[in-house]
py3Dmol code that shows the C-alpha trace and the ligand (Angstrom):
import py3Dmol

protein = """\
ATOM      1  CA  UNK A   1     171.986  57.398 111.321  1.00  0.00           C
ATOM      2  CA  UNK A   2     170.532  60.515 109.824  1.00  0.00           C
ATOM      3  CA  UNK A   3     167.945  60.820 106.946  1.00  0.00           C
ATOM      4  CA  UNK A   4     169.814  60.078 103.794  1.00  0.00           C
ATOM      5  CA  UNK A   5     169.581  62.901 101.256  1.00  0.00           C
ATOM      6  CA  UNK A   6     170.573  63.609  97.515  1.00  0.00           C
ATOM      7  CA  UNK A   7     173.916  64.986  98.904  1.00  0.00           C
ATOM      8  CA  UNK A   8     174.662  61.736 100.742  1.00  0.00           C
ATOM      9  CA  UNK A   9     173.972  59.769  97.337  1.00  0.00           C
ATOM     10  CA  UNK A  10     176.276  62.132  95.494  1.00  0.00           C
ATOM     11  CA  UNK A  11     179.003  61.701  98.052  1.00  0.00           C
ATOM     12  CA  UNK A  12     178.860  58.001  97.884  1.00  0.00           C
ATOM     13  CA  UNK A  13     179.618  58.204  94.139  1.00  0.00           C
ATOM     14  CA  UNK A  14     182.547  60.632  94.915  1.00  0.00           C
ATOM     15  CA  UNK A  15     183.999  58.349  97.551  1.00  0.00           C
ATOM     16  CA  UNK A  16     183.633  55.310  95.150  1.00  0.00           C
ATOM     17  CA  UNK A  17     180.969  53.701  97.560  1.00  0.00           C
ATOM     18  CA  UNK A  18     178.453  51.515  95.733  1.00  0.00           C
ATOM     19  CA  UNK A  19     174.846  52.515  96.375  1.00  0.00           C
ATOM     20  CA  UNK A  20     172.092  49.805  96.930  1.00  0.00           C
ATOM     21  CA  UNK A  21     168.657  50.461  96.237  1.00  0.00           C
ATOM     22  CA  UNK A  22     165.601  48.239  96.524  1.00  0.00           C
ATOM     23  CA  UNK A  23     161.866  48.605  95.734  1.00  0.00           C
ATOM     24  CA  UNK A  24     159.395  48.615  98.576  1.00  0.00           C
ATOM     25  CA  UNK A  25     155.704  48.782  98.317  1.00  0.00           C
ATOM     26  CA  UNK A  26     154.468  48.563 101.976  1.00  0.00           C
ATOM     27  CA  UNK A  27     155.400  49.510 105.632  1.00  0.00           C
ATOM     28  CA  UNK A  28     157.007  46.245 106.640  1.00  0.00           C
ATOM     29  CA  UNK A  29     159.276  45.837 103.709  1.00  0.00           C
ATOM     30  CA  UNK A  30     160.264  49.511 103.916  1.00  0.00           C
ATOM     31  CA  UNK A  31     161.108  48.978 107.768  1.00  0.00           C
ATOM     32  CA  UNK A  32     162.976  45.780 107.020  1.00  0.00           C
ATOM     33  CA  UNK A  33     165.069  47.431 104.209  1.00  0.00           C
ATOM     34  CA  UNK A  34     165.623  50.501 106.079  1.00  0.00           C
ATOM     35  CA  UNK A  35     166.947  48.468 109.197  1.00  0.00           C
ATOM     36  CA  UNK A  36     168.996  46.567 106.654  1.00  0.00           C
ATOM     37  CA  UNK A  37     170.775  49.910 105.963  1.00  0.00           C
ATOM     38  CA  UNK A  38     169.585  50.349 102.439  1.00  0.00           C
ATOM     39  CA  UNK A  39     169.838  54.019 101.747  1.00  0.00           C
ATOM     40  CA  UNK A  40     167.517  54.403  98.690  1.00  0.00           C
ATOM     41  CA  UNK A  41     163.930  52.904  98.519  1.00  0.00           C
ATOM     42  CA  UNK A  42     161.783  52.967  95.357  1.00  0.00           C
ATOM     43  CA  UNK A  43     158.156  52.812  95.232  1.00  0.00           C
ATOM     44  CA  UNK A  44     158.505  51.483  91.757  1.00  0.00           C
ATOM     45  CA  UNK A  45     155.551  51.127  89.127  1.00  0.00           C
ATOM     46  CA  UNK A  46     156.712  47.360  89.187  1.00  0.00           C
ATOM     47  CA  UNK A  47     154.215  47.274  91.979  1.00  0.00           C
ATOM     48  CA  UNK A  48     151.564  46.823  89.141  1.00  0.00           C
ATOM     49  CA  UNK A  49     153.075  43.465  88.325  1.00  0.00           C
ATOM     50  CA  UNK A  50     154.317  42.106  91.712  1.00  0.00           C
ATOM     51  CA  UNK A  51     151.575  43.636  93.974  1.00  0.00           C
ATOM     52  CA  UNK A  52     148.618  44.209  91.889  1.00  0.00           C
ATOM     53  CA  UNK A  53     148.944  41.239  89.585  1.00  0.00           C
ATOM     54  CA  UNK A  54     148.882  43.361  86.195  1.00  0.00           C
ATOM     55  CA  UNK A  55     150.884  42.125  83.291  1.00  0.00           C
ATOM     56  CA  UNK A  56     152.793  45.434  82.968  1.00  0.00           C
ATOM     57  CA  UNK A  57     153.340  48.652  84.641  1.00  0.00           C
ATOM     58  CA  UNK A  58     151.096  50.494  82.118  1.00  0.00           C
ATOM     59  CA  UNK A  59     148.060  50.012  84.204  1.00  0.00           C
ATOM     60  CA  UNK A  60     149.506  51.708  87.284  1.00  0.00           C
ATOM     61  CA  UNK A  61     147.922  55.057  88.296  1.00  0.00           C
ATOM     62  CA  UNK A  62     149.031  57.918  90.419  1.00  0.00           C
ATOM     63  CA  UNK A  63     146.441  56.711  93.185  1.00  0.00           C
ATOM     64  CA  UNK A  64     148.213  53.295  93.215  1.00  0.00           C
ATOM     65  CA  UNK A  65     151.671  54.727  93.756  1.00  0.00           C
ATOM     66  CA  UNK A  66     150.241  57.330  96.347  1.00  0.00           C
ATOM     67  CA  UNK A  67     148.728  54.542  98.285  1.00  0.00           C
ATOM     68  CA  UNK A  68     151.894  52.360  98.516  1.00  0.00           C
ATOM     69  CA  UNK A  69     154.252  55.454  98.788  1.00  0.00           C
ATOM     70  CA  UNK A  70     152.577  56.530 102.040  1.00  0.00           C
ATOM     71  CA  UNK A  71     152.954  53.328 103.748  1.00  0.00           C
ATOM     72  CA  UNK A  72     156.616  53.066 102.642  1.00  0.00           C
ATOM     73  CA  UNK A  73     157.344  56.599 103.933  1.00  0.00           C
ATOM     74  CA  UNK A  74     155.961  55.543 107.375  1.00  0.00           C
ATOM     75  CA  UNK A  75     158.331  52.610 107.350  1.00  0.00           C
ATOM     76  CA  UNK A  76     161.603  54.324 106.210  1.00  0.00           C
ATOM     77  CA  UNK A  77     163.347  56.070 108.917  1.00  0.00           C
ATOM     78  CA  UNK A  78     166.571  56.889 107.285  1.00  0.00           C
ATOM     79  CA  UNK A  79     166.216  55.749 103.728  1.00  0.00           C
ATOM     80  CA  UNK A  80     165.451  58.167 101.050  1.00  0.00           C
ATOM     81  CA  UNK A  81     162.184  57.381  99.381  1.00  0.00           C
ATOM     82  CA  UNK A  82     161.943  57.667  95.554  1.00  0.00           C
ATOM     83  CA  UNK A  83     158.478  57.434  93.940  1.00  0.00           C
ATOM     84  CA  UNK A  84     157.740  56.403  90.399  1.00  0.00           C
ATOM     85  CA  UNK A  85     155.723  58.812  88.263  1.00  0.00           C
ATOM     86  CA  UNK A  86     153.503  56.262  86.516  1.00  0.00           C
ATOM     87  CA  UNK A  87     152.638  56.068  82.742  1.00  0.00           C
ATOM     88  CA  UNK A  88     151.231  59.118  81.433  1.00  0.00           C
ATOM     89  CA  UNK A  89     151.309  61.086  84.654  1.00  0.00           C
ATOM     90  CA  UNK A  90     154.067  63.377  83.083  1.00  0.00           C
ATOM     91  CA  UNK A  91     154.241  62.882  79.551  1.00  0.00           C
ATOM     92  CA  UNK A  92     151.204  65.067  78.553  1.00  0.00           C
ATOM     93  CA  UNK A  93     152.762  68.428  79.605  1.00  0.00           C
ATOM     94  CA  UNK A  94     155.247  69.947  81.889  1.00  0.00           C
ATOM     95  CA  UNK A  95     152.520  71.424  84.047  1.00  0.00           C
ATOM     96  CA  UNK A  96     151.126  67.876  84.456  1.00  0.00           C
ATOM     97  CA  UNK A  97     154.406  66.524  85.360  1.00  0.00           C
ATOM     98  CA  UNK A  98     154.847  69.179  87.907  1.00  0.00           C
ATOM     99  CA  UNK A  99     151.333  68.580  89.535  1.00  0.00           C
ATOM    100  CA  UNK A 100     152.011  65.139  89.828  1.00  0.00           C
ATOM    101  CA  UNK A 101     155.588  65.292  91.196  1.00  0.00           C
ATOM    102  CA  UNK A 102     154.122  67.744  93.746  1.00  0.00           C
ATOM    103  CA  UNK A 103     151.575  65.126  94.708  1.00  0.00           C
ATOM    104  CA  UNK A 104     154.121  62.469  95.214  1.00  0.00           C
ATOM    105  CA  UNK A 105     156.123  64.709  97.388  1.00  0.00           C
ATOM    106  CA  UNK A 106     153.414  66.675  99.374  1.00  0.00           C
ATOM    107  CA  UNK A 107     150.587  63.990  99.616  1.00  0.00           C
ATOM    108  CA  UNK A 108     152.752  60.941  99.388  1.00  0.00           C
ATOM    109  CA  UNK A 109     155.822  62.039 101.214  1.00  0.00           C
ATOM    110  CA  UNK A 110     158.437  61.040  98.871  1.00  0.00           C
ATOM    111  CA  UNK A 111     161.831  62.560  98.773  1.00  0.00           C
ATOM    112  CA  UNK A 112     162.215  62.202  95.169  1.00  0.00           C
ATOM    113  CA  UNK A 113     160.530  61.383  91.976  1.00  0.00           C
ATOM    114  CA  UNK A 114     161.712  59.078  89.148  1.00  0.00           C
ATOM    115  CA  UNK A 115     160.599  59.234  85.471  1.00  0.00           C
ATOM    116  CA  UNK A 116     161.563  57.396  82.413  1.00  0.00           C
ATOM    117  CA  UNK A 117     163.173  58.750  79.364  1.00  0.00           C
ATOM    118  CA  UNK A 118     166.186  60.635  78.104  1.00  0.00           C
ATOM    119  CA  UNK A 119     166.593  63.620  76.057  1.00  0.00           C
ATOM    120  CA  UNK A 120     162.901  63.951  75.340  1.00  0.00           C
ATOM    121  CA  UNK A 121     162.143  64.420  79.045  1.00  0.00           C
ATOM    122  CA  UNK A 122     165.078  66.569  79.767  1.00  0.00           C
ATOM    123  CA  UNK A 123     163.053  69.969  79.714  1.00  0.00           C
ATOM    124  CA  UNK A 124     160.318  68.186  82.170  1.00  0.00           C
ATOM    125  CA  UNK A 125     163.317  67.054  84.501  1.00  0.00           C
ATOM    126  CA  UNK A 126     164.553  70.588  84.459  1.00  0.00           C
ATOM    127  CA  UNK A 127     161.448  72.183  85.487  1.00  0.00           C
ATOM    128  CA  UNK A 128     160.707  69.688  88.219  1.00  0.00           C
ATOM    129  CA  UNK A 129     164.287  70.216  89.527  1.00  0.00           C
ATOM    130  CA  UNK A 130     163.881  73.915  89.472  1.00  0.00           C
ATOM    131  CA  UNK A 131     160.991  73.499  91.730  1.00  0.00           C
ATOM    132  CA  UNK A 132     163.145  71.786  94.398  1.00  0.00           C
ATOM    133  CA  UNK A 133     162.138  68.343  93.566  1.00  0.00           C
ATOM    134  CA  UNK A 134     165.036  65.913  93.142  1.00  0.00           C
ATOM    135  CA  UNK A 135     164.557  63.869  90.030  1.00  0.00           C
ATOM    136  CA  UNK A 136     166.050  60.398  89.205  1.00  0.00           C
ATOM    137  CA  UNK A 137     166.050  59.456  85.472  1.00  0.00           C
ATOM    138  CA  UNK A 138     165.608  56.089  83.947  1.00  0.00           C
ATOM    139  CA  UNK A 139     166.877  54.994  80.644  1.00  0.00           C
ATOM    140  CA  UNK A 140     167.756  51.707  78.776  1.00  0.00           C
ATOM    141  CA  UNK A 141     164.626  49.340  79.128  1.00  0.00           C
ATOM    142  CA  UNK A 142     161.893  51.685  79.918  1.00  0.00           C
ATOM    143  CA  UNK A 143     159.006  49.477  80.928  1.00  0.00           C
ATOM    144  CA  UNK A 144     156.239  52.085  80.455  1.00  0.00           C
ATOM    145  CA  UNK A 145     157.272  52.135  76.658  1.00  0.00           C
ATOM    146  CA  UNK A 146     157.078  48.315  76.477  1.00  0.00           C
ATOM    147  CA  UNK A 147     154.444  48.287  73.628  1.00  0.00           C
ATOM    148  CA  UNK A 148     156.860  50.425  71.425  1.00  0.00           C
ATOM    149  CA  UNK A 149     159.948  48.574  72.266  1.00  0.00           C
ATOM    150  CA  UNK A 150     158.184  45.214  71.557  1.00  0.00           C
ATOM    151  CA  UNK A 151     159.658  43.294  74.593  1.00  0.00           C
ATOM    152  CA  UNK A 152     161.873  43.213  77.697  1.00  0.00           C
ATOM    153  CA  UNK A 153     165.219  42.964  75.959  1.00  0.00           C
ATOM    154  CA  UNK A 154     168.807  44.490  76.311  1.00  0.00           C
ATOM    155  CA  UNK A 155     168.966  48.208  74.845  1.00  0.00           C
ATOM    156  CA  UNK A 156     171.917  49.952  73.417  1.00  0.00           C
ATOM    157  CA  UNK A 157     173.796  46.934  71.918  1.00  0.00           C
ATOM    158  CA  UNK A 158     174.259  48.618  68.549  1.00  0.00           C
ATOM    159  CA  UNK A 159     176.193  51.650  67.589  1.00  0.00           C
ATOM    160  CA  UNK A 160     173.342  54.068  67.159  1.00  0.00           C
ATOM    161  CA  UNK A 161     171.308  52.873  70.185  1.00  0.00           C
ATOM    162  CA  UNK A 162     174.472  53.092  72.354  1.00  0.00           C
ATOM    163  CA  UNK A 163     175.244  56.620  71.162  1.00  0.00           C
ATOM    164  CA  UNK A 164     171.725  57.490  71.833  1.00  0.00           C
ATOM    165  CA  UNK A 165     171.756  56.198  75.447  1.00  0.00           C
ATOM    166  CA  UNK A 166     174.921  58.012  76.249  1.00  0.00           C
ATOM    167  CA  UNK A 167     173.377  61.325  74.953  1.00  0.00           C
ATOM    168  CA  UNK A 168     170.316  60.503  77.021  1.00  0.00           C
ATOM    169  CA  UNK A 169     172.316  60.105  80.173  1.00  0.00           C
ATOM    170  CA  UNK A 170     174.214  63.309  79.485  1.00  0.00           C
ATOM    171  CA  UNK A 171     170.920  65.332  78.816  1.00  0.00           C
ATOM    172  CA  UNK A 172     169.450  64.180  82.185  1.00  0.00           C
ATOM    173  CA  UNK A 173     172.526  65.105  83.932  1.00  0.00           C
ATOM    174  CA  UNK A 174     172.517  68.535  82.220  1.00  0.00           C
ATOM    175  CA  UNK A 175     168.799  68.834  83.192  1.00  0.00           C
ATOM    176  CA  UNK A 176     169.671  68.525  86.772  1.00  0.00           C
ATOM    177  CA  UNK A 177     168.764  64.742  87.465  1.00  0.00           C
ATOM    178  CA  UNK A 178     170.808  63.543  90.663  1.00  0.00           C
ATOM    179  CA  UNK A 179     170.974  60.079  89.522  1.00  0.00           C
ATOM    180  CA  UNK A 180     169.934  57.913  86.687  1.00  0.00           C
ATOM    181  CA  UNK A 181     168.620  54.428  86.426  1.00  0.00           C
ATOM    182  CA  UNK A 182     170.267  52.126  83.613  1.00  0.00           C
ATOM    183  CA  UNK A 183     167.940  49.194  82.918  1.00  0.00           C
ATOM    184  CA  UNK A 184     169.060  46.385  80.781  1.00  0.00           C
ATOM    185  CA  UNK A 185     172.090  47.985  79.162  1.00  0.00           C
ATOM    186  CA  UNK A 186     175.325  46.023  78.151  1.00  0.00           C
ATOM    187  CA  UNK A 187     177.950  46.142  80.942  1.00  0.00           C
ATOM    188  CA  UNK A 188     180.404  47.878  78.862  1.00  0.00           C
ATOM    189  CA  UNK A 189     178.058  50.697  77.980  1.00  0.00           C
ATOM    190  CA  UNK A 190     176.860  51.110  81.545  1.00  0.00           C
ATOM    191  CA  UNK A 191     180.474  51.351  82.578  1.00  0.00           C
ATOM    192  CA  UNK A 192     181.294  54.038  79.911  1.00  0.00           C
ATOM    193  CA  UNK A 193     178.070  56.163  81.086  1.00  0.00           C
ATOM    194  CA  UNK A 194     179.031  55.937  84.734  1.00  0.00           C
ATOM    195  CA  UNK A 195     182.446  57.124  83.878  1.00  0.00           C
ATOM    196  CA  UNK A 196     181.239  59.916  81.902  1.00  0.00           C
ATOM    197  CA  UNK A 197     178.546  61.170  84.305  1.00  0.00           C
ATOM    198  CA  UNK A 198     179.465  62.824  87.620  1.00  0.00           C
ATOM    199  CA  UNK A 199     175.951  61.919  88.982  1.00  0.00           C
ATOM    200  CA  UNK A 200     175.562  58.109  89.975  1.00  0.00           C
ATOM    201  CA  UNK A 201     174.228  55.461  87.746  1.00  0.00           C
ATOM    202  CA  UNK A 202     171.810  52.835  89.259  1.00  0.00           C
ATOM    203  CA  UNK A 203     171.990  49.710  87.362  1.00  0.00           C
ATOM    204  CA  UNK A 204     169.383  46.808  86.904  1.00  0.00           C
ATOM    205  CA  UNK A 205     170.574  44.335  84.593  1.00  0.00           C
ATOM    206  CA  UNK A 206     173.410  46.754  83.683  1.00  0.00           C
ATOM    207  CA  UNK A 207     176.439  44.968  85.072  1.00  0.00           C
ATOM    208  CA  UNK A 208     178.729  45.700  88.029  1.00  0.00           C
ATOM    209  CA  UNK A 209     180.170  49.058  86.717  1.00  0.00           C
ATOM    210  CA  UNK A 210     177.411  51.177  87.797  1.00  0.00           C
ATOM    211  CA  UNK A 211     177.612  53.259  90.853  1.00  0.00           C
ATOM    212  CA  UNK A 212     174.733  51.508  92.470  1.00  0.00           C
ATOM    213  CA  UNK A 213     172.257  48.688  91.893  1.00  0.00           C
ATOM    214  CA  UNK A 214     168.568  48.474  92.113  1.00  0.00           C
ATOM    215  CA  UNK A 215     166.552  45.234  92.460  1.00  0.00           C
ATOM    216  CA  UNK A 216     162.855  44.427  92.717  1.00  0.00           C
ATOM    217  CA  UNK A 217     162.142  43.340  96.215  1.00  0.00           C
ATOM    218  CA  UNK A 218     160.084  40.416  95.115  1.00  0.00           C
ATOM    219  CA  UNK A 219     162.594  39.166  92.650  1.00  0.00           C
ATOM    220  CA  UNK A 220     165.465  39.127  95.118  1.00  0.00           C
ATOM    221  CA  UNK A 221     163.428  37.529  97.801  1.00  0.00           C
ATOM    222  CA  UNK A 222     162.121  34.819  95.779  1.00  0.00           C
ATOM    223  CA  UNK A 223     158.451  36.111  96.153  1.00  0.00           C
ATOM    224  CA  UNK A 224     157.424  36.511  92.530  1.00  0.00           C
ATOM    225  CA  UNK A 225     158.251  33.392  90.606  1.00  0.00           C
ATOM    226  CA  UNK A 226     156.055  33.791  87.615  1.00  0.00           C
ATOM    227  CA  UNK A 227     158.960  35.387  85.648  1.00  0.00           C
ATOM    228  CA  UNK A 228     162.419  35.655  87.222  1.00  0.00           C
ATOM    229  CA  UNK A 229     164.662  38.075  85.053  1.00  0.00           C
ATOM    230  CA  UNK A 230     168.094  37.119  84.316  1.00  0.00           C
ATOM    231  CA  UNK A 231     169.396  40.099  86.034  1.00  0.00           C
ATOM    232  CA  UNK A 232     167.707  39.253  89.447  1.00  0.00           C
ATOM    233  CA  UNK A 233     169.554  37.376  92.039  1.00  0.00           C
ATOM    234  CA  UNK A 234     167.477  35.515  94.526  1.00  0.00           C
ATOM    235  CA  UNK A 235     168.907  36.053  98.135  1.00  0.00           C
ATOM    236  CA  UNK A 236     166.077  34.045  99.580  1.00  0.00           C
ATOM    237  CA  UNK A 237     163.337  31.848  98.574  1.00  0.00           C
ATOM    238  CA  UNK A 238     160.394  33.365 100.639  1.00  0.00           C
ATOM    239  CA  UNK A 239     157.817  32.388  98.115  1.00  0.00           C
ATOM    240  CA  UNK A 240     158.658  28.594  99.055  1.00  0.00           C
ATOM    241  CA  UNK A 241     158.691  29.460 102.681  1.00  0.00           C
ATOM    242  CA  UNK A 242     155.439  31.216 102.590  1.00  0.00           C
ATOM    243  CA  UNK A 243     153.749  28.364 100.550  1.00  0.00           C
ATOM    244  CA  UNK A 244     155.032  25.803 103.081  1.00  0.00           C
ATOM    245  CA  UNK A 245     153.923  27.789 106.081  1.00  0.00           C
ATOM    246  CA  UNK A 246     150.393  28.402 104.572  1.00  0.00           C
ATOM    247  CA  UNK A 247     149.912  24.749 103.763  1.00  0.00           C
ATOM    248  CA  UNK A 248     151.091  23.678 107.207  1.00  0.00           C
ATOM    249  CA  UNK A 249     148.649  26.146 108.784  1.00  0.00           C
ATOM    250  CA  UNK A 250     145.588  24.993 106.393  1.00  0.00           C
ATOM    251  CA  UNK A 251     146.513  21.349 107.454  1.00  0.00           C
ATOM    252  CA  UNK A 252     146.673  22.170 111.182  1.00  0.00           C
ATOM    253  CA  UNK A 253     143.180  23.995 110.968  1.00  0.00           C
ATOM    254  CA  UNK A 254     141.923  21.015 109.012  1.00  0.00           C
ATOM    255  CA  UNK A 255     142.951  18.344 111.569  1.00  0.00           C
ATOM    256  CA  UNK A 256     142.153  20.548 114.496  1.00  0.00           C
ATOM    257  CA  UNK A 257     145.611  20.932 115.990  1.00  0.00           C
ATOM    258  CA  UNK A 258     145.619  24.786 115.585  1.00  0.00           C
ATOM    259  CA  UNK A 259     144.803  26.701 117.557  1.00  0.00           C
ATOM    260  CA  UNK A 260     145.950  25.173 120.975  1.00  0.00           C
ATOM    261  CA  UNK A 261     145.674  26.609 124.594  1.00  0.00           C
ATOM    262  CA  UNK A 262     148.718  28.608 123.916  1.00  0.00           C
ATOM    263  CA  UNK A 263     147.044  30.580 121.201  1.00  0.00           C
ATOM    264  CA  UNK A 264     143.756  30.934 122.913  1.00  0.00           C
ATOM    265  CA  UNK A 265     142.453  32.640 126.243  1.00  0.00           C
ATOM    266  CA  UNK A 266     140.019  31.486 129.086  1.00  0.00           C
ATOM    267  CA  UNK A 267     137.539  33.148 131.154  1.00  0.00           C
ATOM    268  CA  UNK A 268     136.116  32.552 134.623  1.00  0.00           C
ATOM    269  CA  UNK A 269     134.396  29.254 134.741  1.00  0.00           C
ATOM    270  CA  UNK A 270     131.537  30.698 137.049  1.00  0.00           C
ATOM    271  CA  UNK A 271     130.558  33.169 134.453  1.00  0.00           C
ATOM    272  CA  UNK A 272     130.161  30.257 131.979  1.00  0.00           C
ATOM    273  CA  UNK A 273     128.042  28.227 134.523  1.00  0.00           C
ATOM    274  CA  UNK A 274     125.731  31.167 134.990  1.00  0.00           C
ATOM    275  CA  UNK A 275     125.425  31.693 131.198  1.00  0.00           C
ATOM    276  CA  UNK A 276     124.798  28.006 130.761  1.00  0.00           C
ATOM    277  CA  UNK A 277     121.421  28.219 133.044  1.00  0.00           C
ATOM    278  CA  UNK A 278     119.964  31.101 131.120  1.00  0.00           C
ATOM    279  CA  UNK A 279     117.334  30.445 128.705  1.00  0.00           C
TER     280      UNK A 279
END
"""
ligand_1 = """\
8
KIV
O 159.300 50.092 88.944
C 160.591 49.644 89.183
O 160.591 48.802 89.969
C 161.759 50.301 88.560
C 163.006 49.461 88.664
C 162.930 48.394 87.775
C 164.253 50.476 88.426
O 161.611 51.183 87.856
"""
view = py3Dmol.view(width=600, height=400)
view.addModel(protein, "pdb")
view.setStyle({"model": 0}, {"cartoon": {"style": "trace"}})
view.addModel(ligand_1, "xyz")
view.setStyle({"model": 1}, {"stick": {}})
view.zoomTo()
view.show()
């Protein structure tokens, strides 16, 4: 299988093929997702919560994203890697957005960047795209604005908000974004936006009518259980499996049944005898 590109993603929508995407933050997870045939990997700033233990994505820095991105790029053979531009790494000026997008591509090895916002970031998106960097938009619930939004809740339920989201999606498409994430948007509105746009929509908590879906790896594998969002489906309970395995390990070390001969190595007894007589 060849490396996935933005052209492949566009063709998937054209052919009516749904696009799966998942977050990844390290080499091992990237390899596993890649081997599972997932075409799009997102080094999301959700890493602040599920990997670094922050209470939001706001504390995440460019250095955090770059560190995890490099590991994911090493593990992704075929998947296209999208990197989040973290909070305040693109809002100050278009120059700042370009500099940081370039870092994610050049230093980090990402194939595309993602940023939050609609019409208000359209000029920024346009300029990044003009420089040859594919941009994925992100509207609806935008976690970097959580303090302004006042909580993680569905966006676009009312007439005015719904119209604004449609306008935001169109502005991103016009600015040259190749896809747009719709987070926590009512199913019907996400369906309408998906029909109106020629670029794919990637939903998270936005219902089945989006062109693709994205999930946070730790939510879908049952690794992060402090808060399980309604939109997350647990495909495994790896948290429980890990806890049980770690408790068994601790118990076996405690009672002396680990390690056994199988996990140990031996040496020539005569050398040991020589050592034993040394002062
Ligand atoms: O950071 C992230 O994981 C994201 C997804 C929720 C789309 O932006």
